[in-house]
Backbone as a ProteinNet text record, in pm:
[ID]
protein_1_A
[PRIMARY]
MTTQKEGELEQRKAEELKREFRYWWGTLSRDDILSLAAKRDELLLLLNEKYGYAHHEAEEEIERALRGLDTGVKAGKP
[TERTIARY]
112.4	-8.7	100.5	39.9	148.9	142.6	208.1	226.9	103.3	35.3	-77.1	-178.5	-211.2	-335.7	-323.7	-186.3	-238	-272.9	-202.9	-258.1	-412.9	-494.6	-621.3	-678.8	-668.1	-681.9	-667.4	-588.8	-553.6	-666.1	-681.6	-754.4	-929.2	-983.9	-1077	-1069.8	-1007.9	-1032.3	-1069.4	-939.1	-945.9	-1117	-1157	-1300.8	-1442.7	-1380.7	-1464.8	-1477.2	-1370.7	-1315.8	-1389.1	-1369.9	-1444.3	-1581.9	-1644.5	-1769.8	-1837.8	-1769.6	-1795.5	-1780.4	-1690.4	-1659.5	-1733.3	-1793	-1938.9	-2013.8	-2076.5	-2167.7	-2193.9	-2123.7	-2029.7	-2027	-1974.2	-1942.3	-1950.5	-2080.6	-2120.2	-2114.1	-2058.9	-1987.3	-1848.1	-1781.6	-1627.5	-1644.9	-1525	-1554.5	-1513.9	-1481.9	-1404.8	-1245.5	-1208.7	-1043.9	-1045.2	-1076.3	-1053.6	-1072.1	-1164.1	-1111.5	-978.1	-981.2	-876.4	-706.3	-718.4	-618.7	-588.6	-732.9	-654.2	-670.2	-713.1	-583.1	-519.8	-432.4	-319.5	-205.3	-264.2	-197.7	-187.2	-262.6	-264.4	-159.3	-166.9	-60.9	83.4	102.5	177.1	234.6	176.9	179.9	231.3	168	173.5	359.1	370.4	531.9	660.8	585.4	648.6	667.1	560.6	562.5	655.5	653	725.9	907.9	925.4	1084.6	1101.1	1034.5	1073.4	1100.1	1006.6	952.2	999.2	1022.4	1018.5	889.2	797.5	653.5	625.1	587.9	507.2	388.9	349.9	252.6	139.6	86.5	-20.5	-0.4	80.6	136	103.9	127.3	108.9	-11.8	-84.4	-216	-322.2	-237	-336.9	-280.9	-163.9	-128.8	-182.7	-248.5	-337.2	-477.6	-501.7	-676.3	-638.2	-543.3	-547.9	-539.1	-466.1	-488	-617.1	-635.7	-800.9	-928.7	-919.1	-998.4	-963.4	-831.5	-810.8	-836.8	-831.1	-909.5	-1069.9	-1126.6	-1262	-1302.9	-1190	-1207.6	-1156.9	-1041.7	-948.4	-833.9	-806.4	-679.2	-567.5	-454.1	-318.1	-284.5	-256.2	-214.3	-59.5	-20.6	102.3	157.7	245.6	280.7	244	195.2	130.9	282.4
-119.6	21.3	109.8	252.1	347.4	419.7	500.1	611.8	701.5	720.6	826	750	616.2	557.4	480.4	473	434.3	585.3	708.3	779.2	801	793.4	809.5	725.5	612.5	488.8	554.2	564	617.7	760	832.4	945.6	903	814.8	721.4	661	582.4	537.5	648.1	757.8	836.1	879.2	954.6	1008.7	918.6	754.8	653	664.8	648.2	666.5	786	894.7	1022.1	1027.3	968.2	915.8	818.2	716.4	636.2	713.8	764.4	816.2	934.8	982.1	1102.5	997.9	944.9	794.8	743.4	724.8	638.9	731.8	856.8	941.4	1059.9	1120.4	1240	1377.2	1368.9	1455.7	1530.6	1417.8	1459.5	1577.7	1652.6	1764.5	1754.8	1820	1798.5	1819.5	1865	1882.4	1788	1740.1	1579.6	1518.7	1506	1387.6	1411.3	1558.5	1548.2	1568.7	1527.6	1492.4	1329.1	1311.7	1162.9	1104.9	1158.7	1096.3	1155.6	1235.5	1298.7	1193.4	1133.7	1036.1	922.5	883.7	719.9	753.8	878.2	912.7	928.5	958.4	930.4	778.1	706.7	566.7	526.9	540.1	477.7	466.4	641.2	648.1	556.5	583.9	471.4	346.8	265.9	167.6	119.3	223.8	203.4	205.4	320	340.6	267.3	211.2	129.8	-43.1	-54.2	-210.6	-255.1	-139.4	-130.9	-190.5	-170.6	-201.6	-151.9	-186.9	-88.1	-74.9	72.7	98.3	45.9	-27.4	-147.9	-250.1	-285.2	-363.6	-321.2	-140.5	-110.9	-71.3	-36.1	-44.2	-183.7	-257	-387.3	-436.1	-395.7	-429.1	-293.6	-169.3	-145.3	-183.4	-208.5	-238.2	-364.5	-464.1	-588.3	-564.7	-431.5	-424.6	-373.3	-277	-242.2	-340.6	-463.3	-558.7	-652.3	-663.4	-639.1	-629.9	-497.1	-393.7	-474.8	-470.7	-513.6	-652.6	-741.2	-891.7	-933.2	-842.9	-903.5	-933.3	-968.1	-1058.6	-932.8	-972	-870.9	-902.4	-770.5	-782.8	-815.5	-836.9	-899.2	-985.8	-1046.6	-1089.9	-1270	-1317.4	-1492.4	-1576.8
13.4	-6.3	-49.6	-76.5	-71.7	6.9	19.8	192.9	167.7	11.4	70.6	62.7	19.5	105.6	195.5	233.2	418.8	468.5	432.4	498.3	494.6	366.3	356.3	435.7	463.7	528.4	656.4	737.8	832.7	915.1	793.1	831.8	839.2	746.4	765.4	903.2	894.7	1054.3	1163	1169.2	1293.9	1263.7	1176	1151.3	1199.1	1171.6	1235	1365.7	1441.5	1538.3	1615.1	1598.4	1628	1648.1	1567.5	1529.5	1641	1697.4	1803.4	1945.1	1918.3	2085.5	2089.5	1970.4	2003.2	2058.2	2000	2006.4	2164.1	2192.4	2360.3	2485.7	2371.4	2489.3	2446.2	2466.1	2379.5	2475.9	2625.1	2673.6	2649.9	2597.9	2531.3	2437.3	2425.2	2379.1	2207.4	2117	2003.9	2013.7	2114.2	2170.8	2220.1	2300.6	2344.9	2285.9	2196.6	2060.4	2009.8	1981.4	1886.3	1957.7	2095.8	2171	2188.7	2205	2210.7	2062.7	1980.1	1795.3	1818	1851.9	1823.5	1927.6	2025.5	2131.7	2037.8	1986.7	1886.7	1801.3	1727.3	1614.1	1695.4	1814.5	1897.9	1985.3	1961.7	1992.3	1880	1761.3	1615.2	1570.2	1611.2	1607.5	1671.7	1865.9	1884.4	1903.2	1827.6	1823.2	1741.1	1623.3	1499.8	1546.3	1593.8	1660.2	1760.7	1871.8	1948.5	1917.9	1797.5	1814.9	1651	1560.4	1424.5	1375	1391.9	1352.6	1228.1	1072.7	1023.1	1027.2	952.7	989	1011.6	929.3	922.7	1078.5	1103.4	1255.8	1338.8	1367.7	1499.9	1494.4	1370	1389.8	1459.6	1350.3	1420.3	1564.3	1627.6	1747.2	1849	1814.2	1888.6	1879.4	1739.7	1776.5	1891.2	1862.1	1950	2083.4	2107.2	2284.1	2281.6	2196.2	2262.5	2258.2	2170.3	2210.9	2318.6	2339.2	2488	2630.4	2584.2	2696.3	2699.9	2611.4	2625	2669.2	2650.7	2689	2826.9	2840.1	2992.8	2930.7	2767.9	2766.4	2710.3	2759.4	2726.1	2609.2	2548.9	2385.8	2414.2	2294.5	2290.7	2156.5	2125.3	2047.4	2084.3	2015.2	2057.9	2081.5
[MASK]
++++++++++++++++++++++++++++++++++++++++++++++++++++++++++++++++++++++++++++++

């Protein structure tokens, strides 16, 4: 996947996540949500820097971690 397409996909995912946050937590402000989105971007960069994950691998790890929060399962490599 090209960097431009990855960026477009990331933008769509971010917009979807913002909508979900607004649905679930309506009292969160736009600034609150943007702050969270920025932190996710920081986490993506850290996973790349510290673990050498490609962008899509970092995304998958974050998603797995979030699913783990829902189920009580810790994220990590199998």
